[in-house]
N, C-alpha and C positions, 0 to 999 in steps of 0.2 A: 504494500500500500504506500502511496505517496501522500504525504500530508503537506498541504500548501497554505492552509489558513493559519495565520499567526496566532489567533486566539486558541486554536486547537493545540498548537505546539506548546504554547505557554501553559495550558491546562494539563496536557498529557505529561510533560516533563516537570511540571510544577516549578517553572522559572518565569521571571519577568524581566523586561528590558525597558529601554527608553528611546527606541528607534522611531516610534510613531507618536505624534502629538496627541495628548489626551487619552492614550491607550498604552498599557504597560507591556508592549510587545518587543520582541527581538526579531530582527529580520533574519529569517532562516527557512530551511526546508527540513523535512524529516522523511526518511524512507525506512520502513520497518517490515520485517517478515516474522515468521513464527519463532525465530531464534535471536535476532539482532535488531538494534535500533541505531540508525545512522543519522547524526545531526550535521547538517550543512550550514555553517555559520562562519563569520569572521572570528577566528579563535582568539584574537586579541581582546575581544569584548568580554570574555569569560574570566572572571576572577577566580581565586583559589577556592572560595566557598562554593561557587557554582560547579567548578570542576570536581570537587570532592562529592558534592551532592549527586552528580551524574555518574560518578565512578570513572571519570576520565583521567588517564595517566596513572591509575592504580596498578601496582605490581600484580595484584590478585584480581583477575577479571571476574566480576560477579555476574549472576544471571541477568540482573537488571542494569548492567553497565551500558553506557551509551558510547558509540564509536564516533569520534570526531572527524569530520571531513571539511575541506575548504568550501566556502559558500558557492564558488563558481564551478566546483567539481560536479555539481548536480547534473549538468548538461551531458558531460561525457559518461558519467555513471549510468544515467538513464538509458543511453544508447547501448552501452556494453553490458551492464549488469542485468538489465531487463531480459536478456536472452536466456537467463537461467530460471526464469519463472514461467509457469503456464499462463497465469493471469495476474494482472496488476490492477488493483483498485485505484481508479483515478476519480477524485471527488467531483461530483456534479452539483448543480445549483440546488440550494435549499434555503428558501426564505431570504435571509440576509446574508447567507454565505454564497458567494459567487461561484465557487468551485475552482478547479484547476485552470490555469491560464492556457491559452492556445499553444504557447511555446512548450509548456510541460506536456501537453497532450500530444504534440507532434513529435516529441523526442522518444516516445514509446511505440514499440512495434504495434501496428494496428491489430494484429491477430491476438495480442496479449492484453490489450486495453479492456478494462472492465469499468465503464463509467457508471457510478452510482453515488448516492448521497453518503457522505462520510458518517460512519457509525459513531464517531467521536462526538458529533453534534448532540446526539441524544444522551450520551453519557455525561457530557459536560453540563447540560441543562439541569440535570438532577443533582442538586446541591447536597453534600454530605453534612453531618452535624457541625463540623468545624466551619465549613463555609456558611451555613445558616447562622451560626453564632456571630461570625464576622460581619455578615450582611446586617444583622440586627444592630450590632454595636456601631457600625459605620453610619447607619441611617439616624441613630440617635444623635451622634456627634454632628452630623451634617444638618439635621433639623435644628439643633442649637445654634449653629453658625448662621443659618438662614433667618431664624427668629431675631437674633441679635442684629443682623444686617438690616432687616426690614424695620426694626424699631428705630435704627439710626436714620435711614433715608426718609422714613415717614415724618419724623420730627423735623428734620432739616427742611424738607420740601414744604411742609405745612407752615413752617416759620418764615417762608418766603425766600429761602436760599435757592440759587440757580443750579439745577442739576440736569445734565443731558443723559441720554440713553447710555452713551459710552462711559460717562462718569459712574453710573450705577453698575455697569459691567465690571469696571475696575474695582469698585468698592466690594461688590459681592465676591469677586475672585479673591480679594485680600482676606476677607472674613473666613472664607473656606480654607485658604492656605494656613491660617493661624491654628487650625485644629490639629491636635496630635495625630500622628500617623497619616496625615494628609499628603497626597502627592499631586494636588492640584485638581484640575477639572477633568470630567469624563467626556466633555464636548465643549465647544465654544459657547459661552454664556450668551443668552439672547435676552435683551431687554427691549420691549416694543411699546411705545406710547401712542395713544390716540389712533389716528388713521393707520399708522404702521402696524398696530396690533391686529388689524383686520387681515393681514397677510400671514397665513400659517407658517410659511417658510422664511419669514423675514429675519435678517441678521443685520444689526446696526453697523454702519460703516461711516467713514469720515464724511462721505457725500450725503448720507441719509440721516445722520445723527440729528436728533430732535430734542429740544428742551422739554422737560417734564413739568406739566402744570397740574392743577387740581380739578380740571374740568373733564377728564376722560379716564379710561382704564389704562393700566400699565400691566403688561404681561411679562413675567420674569420666569424664564425657563433655564434651568441650570442643573449641574450635577457634579459630583466629585469622585475622585479615585482615592481610596484608602487602602492600607495594607490588608484590611479585613474584608473589604467589599466595595461595591460601586453603587452610586446613588444617582437619582434622576427625579427632579421635582419641578413642578410648575404651579405658580399661584398668580392670580389676577387681583390687583389692588386698585383702589380708587381713593384719592386723598381729599375729595371734595364731596359734593352732593350729587350722587348718580341719578340719572333719569329713571323713570319707571321701566322703560324699555330695557335699559342696561341691567337693572336689578332682576327683571324677569328672565332675561337671557342667562345671567349668572346663576340664578336659582335653579333653572331647568338643567343647566350643565351639572351643577352640584347634585341635583336630584338623581341624575343618571349615574354619577360617580358613586353615590351612596348605595343605589340599588345594586350595582355590580359588586360593590364591596360586601354587601349583605348576602349575596347569592349562595345558596346551597344547591348542589346539582349532582347527578349521577356521573361517575367517573368516565363513562362512555360518551358523554356529551361532547360534541365537536366545538372547537374554539369559536368558529364563526357564529354559532348559535347564541352565545352570551352577548354578542354585540347588540342585539335587539334590546337587551336590558338597559344598556348604557345610553341608548339613543331614544328610547320610548318617550321620555318627558319632552324632548325636543320635537319628535315627530307629531306629538299631539297637536301642536300649533304650526305645523308646516316648516319647522326649522330642521337643520341637519348640518353635518360637517363631512368633509370628503377625505379625511385622514384616517389612519388606523386608530382604533381605540386602545390598542395595547401592543407591546412588543416585549420579547424576553430581555432580561437584564443579567449580565454576568457577575461573577464574584471576583472582584479585582481583575476584571477583564473588560470586554466590550460593553458599552451601554446599550447596544442593540444586539441581542443574541437569538440565534435560531434554536429551535424550530417554532418558537412562540410568536404568533401574530393573531390579533383579533380584528377581523374585518369581515362583515357578512358578504362582501363582494369578492372575497379572495378564495380562489380554488384551494390554495394551500391551507388556508385557515379552516376550510371545510373538511380537511382530511386529518387534522391534528386533534389530539385530546390532551387534557391537562394531567399532570402527574404530581403527587406530593413532592415538594422540594423544588418545584419550578418557582422562579421569580419573574414577575412581569409588571409592566406599567398599566395604569388605569388612567387614561387621559382624554376624556371627552372635551369638546369645545364648541364654540360657535363664533362665526366670523361674518360681520356685516360690512360688506365692501364699502370702503371710503369713510367708515364711521368708527367702528371699534371692534375689538376682538375679546373673546373670553376663552381661557384655557385653564384647566385644573389637572394636576397629575400627581398621583401617589404610586408607590411601588407596593405590590401585593405579593404575599407568599402563599402558594397553594398548599393547603393543609388537609390532612385526612380527617374524616369525621366517623370514627369507627363505631360510635354508638348508634349510627343510622345504618340500617340495612333493610333492603327490600328484595326478596327473591335472590339473595346472594350477591347483589350488586353493591359496590362500594359507593359512598358519597363523599364529595369534596366540598371545600369552601375556601375562602380567602382570609388572610390576616394582613391588615394594613401595617406597614412598617415605616412609612413616612409620617412624621409627626409634627406638622406645621399647621397652625390655625388657618381656617378659612376667614374671609373678610365679612364680619357681621354687617357692615355698612351696605353690603351688596345683596343681602339675603332677604327675600320676601317670604316670611314664615308661613303665610297662608298657602303657599305652593308646595310646602313640605308636609307630608303625612305625619301623624303622631309617631309612627314607627320610625320614620326617617329622622325626626327630631330626637327621639331617644337614642338612635345611633349616633347622632352628632354630639349629644351630651356625653355619651360614653367615650367617643373619640377625644373630645376635649379633656375628659378626665385622664385619659392615657397621656395626652400631651403634658398636662400639669404634673403628672407623676414622673414620667421618664425624662422629658426634655426640661421640665422645671428643675428637677434635681441636678441635671447636667449643667444647666445655666448657673445654678447656685454654686456648684462645685468649681466652675471656672470663674466665679465672681463676675459674671456678666449680668449685673442687676438691671441694666436698662432693658436688655432683651427679656429678662425674667418678668418684669412688670408689664411690658408690652404683651407678652404671651398670656399673662394672667388676665389682662383686660380683654383680649380677643377670644378667650375661652370661657366667658361667663355663661352661666346656665341660661338656656332658652326654654320658654314654656312649651311643654309637650302636648298639652290639650288646651287650646284657647289661651286666655290670659294667664299670666303667672300668679300663682296663689301665694298667700301669706306664708304658708308652710314651706313652699318651695324657696321663697326668699330667705326664710330663717335657716333652712338646710344649707343653702349656698353660703350664707355668712359663716355658719359653723364650720363647714368643710374647708372653706378658703382659709379661715383662721388656723384651723388645725394643720393644714398643709404648710402654711408659712412657719408655724411654730416647729414643725417637724424638720424642715429643710434648713432652718437657720443654724 
């Protein structure tokens, strides 16, 4: 088998590099058979720790040792060594994995080529317990950084200071870099204000850079790379008085996100089918978006990971099912051309629900691991069901518990109080009762006393 995808090589050999911006990859190839693994790489990039880990240069050759070859030797080796094999698996396209290049393909004898999806894709998507723990910890740290940053920019902008999209990009990147075990971004940070936020694929540049005011939405889409995991989060903010149209669009997007987060489903359900849940609140009033609702997320790897894709229009999405240990994004949106955009994004962990069983079929659900508040100023409560409101209150409790403790530990009190303000209790049935107000006061006081 020839392995050409850099994320597959990084995962299979458990090594990381710095050759690709925003992704911890090492430019390399791997050829493996039933007995040996050959790594094609610029050997000067491998330090002693990596060489020892791979068993390179050891006097005793272990069964799991890796044989080192020069990066450019791949071309001659494919032509000569391939003659010793009956069939050679050459990776083909799979969702976000493009497969082997034409050059790789052409260097293998046509009679020996076996084009098919790389089996590593499916193994890599199933996170083990160490990877799951790392993803959870990375997302708590990242959520703390985002909360602290949002607190800073909201105060400065509402105080009348001038900030552009690129200013906020720089600030958000800096807050993320400050986190322990952070290796920077998992993709280029996107900050889009006003009309710019109406373009789903917008990225601010010097030519498009816009000043941020308090009269429209600002979409912030960003992610981080940590030694333990990869993050991806989007929030839409508004620092003024949003119109009723904007609030309705935001709430319907939020409603879809909540519905998908709450979903319990049989394990045989195809990925494409859950897309309806995320879009239904928008479809009710003739709204929609044309992007994927979700994609896979790697563990200190790529922010877009195969084979996970949620889109009811996708043939690939109609063939795939969820597995416990998968991580994916939940990112519905709405974009009104020339006016404003709304996008929300959390990372979900696919979890087993063993207490549910019908006819021997397993049931699955989702656990939200991104913990950043939604914007209360943009929510029309009457559009959320009591069940959705209860979910939102429980989500806010998780934020206060996990991110609140992390913000206190890091002495980021500005972000802490901003987070507490954004996660206030919301009435679950009609207006808030006196009892609910009293309970909120008691629990908030208890939490502050606990974390001080």
